ZAGUPA-552712 format. One line per field, with one value per residue (C-alpha): residue in one letter; x, y, z. Coordinates in nm, 4 decimals, always signed. Each point is the difference from the previous one (the first is absolute). Layout:
resn = (A ...)
east = (X ...)
north = (Y ...)
up = (Z ...)
END
This chain:
resn = (M R F P V V N L G S G D A L A G L Q D D I A W F E A H R A N L A A Q Y A G Q Y V V V K D A A V H G A F P D F Q S A Y A A G V A Q F G S Q P F L V K Q A L A Q Q P T E R I)
east = (+2.5376 +0.3749 +0.1284 +0.3272 +0.2682 +0.0471 +0.3526 -0.0203 +0.3516 +0.1109 -0.1224 -0.1748 -0.2426 -0.0765 -0.0422 -0.2539 -0.1964 +0.0094 -0.1302 -0.2875 -0.0863 -0.0048 -0.2142 -0.2453 -0.0305 -0.0509 -0.2774 -0.1444 -0.3435 -0.0490 +0.1280 -0.2313 -0.2961 +0.0870 +0.1216 -0.1858 +0.1759 +0.1763 +0.3738 +0.1746 +0.3329 +0.1966 +0.3195 +0.1440 -0.2823 -0.2773 -0.2496 +0.0671 -0.2992 -0.2499 -0.0798 -0.2286 +0.2843 +0.3691 +0.1040 -0.1616 +0.1520 +0.3458 -0.0150 -0.1020 +0.2826 +0.2558 -0.1414 +0.0275 +0.3245 +0.1929 +0.2572 -0.0302 -0.1434 -0.3670 -0.2563 -0.3163 -0.2320 -0.3641 -0.1959 -0.1519 -0.0724 +0.2112 +0.2888 -0.1352 +0.1654 +0.0069 +0.0556 +0.2195)
north = (+1.2740 -0.0535 -0.3189 +0.0048 -0.2399 -0.2858 -0.1318 -0.3749 +0.0048 -0.3413 -0.3381 -0.0329 +0.2788 -0.1621 -0.3399 +0.1542 +0.1388 -0.3386 -0.1587 +0.2507 -0.0775 -0.3725 +0.0667 +0.2065 -0.2747 -0.2686 +0.2089 +0.1509 -0.1656 +0.1110 +0.3503 +0.0301 -0.1044 +0.2358 +0.3029 -0.0520 +0.2111 +0.2318 +0.0620 -0.1484 +0.0998 -0.3110 -0.0148 -0.2814 -0.2385 +0.2272 +0.2455 +0.3534 +0.1655 -0.0230 +0.2894 +0.0733 +0.0884 -0.0642 +0.3589 +0.0021 -0.3374 +0.1039 +0.3293 -0.1863 -0.2504 +0.2788 +0.1733 -0.3229 -0.1461 +0.2858 -0.1316 -0.3617 -0.2332 -0.0926 -0.1544 +0.1571 -0.2440 +0.0042 -0.2666 -0.1961 -0.3725 -0.0279 +0.2042 +0.2014 -0.0636 +0.2264 -0.0871 +0.2247)
up = (+0.8121 +0.0117 +0.1565 +0.1947 -0.1120 +0.2428 +0.0354 +0.0529 +0.1409 +0.1152 -0.1150 +0.3369 -0.0911 -0.3338 +0.1679 +0.2400 -0.2936 -0.1727 +0.3221 +0.0077 -0.3634 +0.0807 +0.3102 -0.2050 -0.2629 +0.2668 +0.1600 -0.3188 +0.0309 +0.3612 -0.0731 -0.3021 +0.2142 +0.2841 -0.1984 -0.3338 -0.2621 +0.2436 -0.0069 +0.3009 +0.1510 +0.1001 +0.2031 +0.2105 -0.0981 +0.1283 -0.1441 +0.1248 -0.1644 -0.2847 -0.2340 -0.2949 -0.2389 -0.0546 +0.0696 +0.3453 +0.0869 -0.1178 +0.1922 +0.3163 -0.0481 -0.0377 +0.3090 +0.2017 -0.1349 -0.1576 -0.2445 +0.1172 -0.2653 +0.0313 -0.2313 -0.1410 -0.1785 -0.0980 +0.1874 -0.2886 -0.0182 -0.3159 -0.1323 -0.2947 -0.3355 -0.3002 -0.3620 -0.2050)
END
């Protein structure tokens, strides 16, 4: 699957994405309980869908928001870490 390039444009768009990241982190426990392991599409401090894989979530986000920035995160109680 090819992913379109999203132009973040102005600082306002990036600030909105940063706000959505902060909202996700503040609500991580509730989101993990409600959407257990699914990938959620977040924009404007709201969940706009939950999907079984990243590709489905990303495609739905592009369909809903076009080139506007949006967040796709897996709803897990803790952020996974990997050792390299």
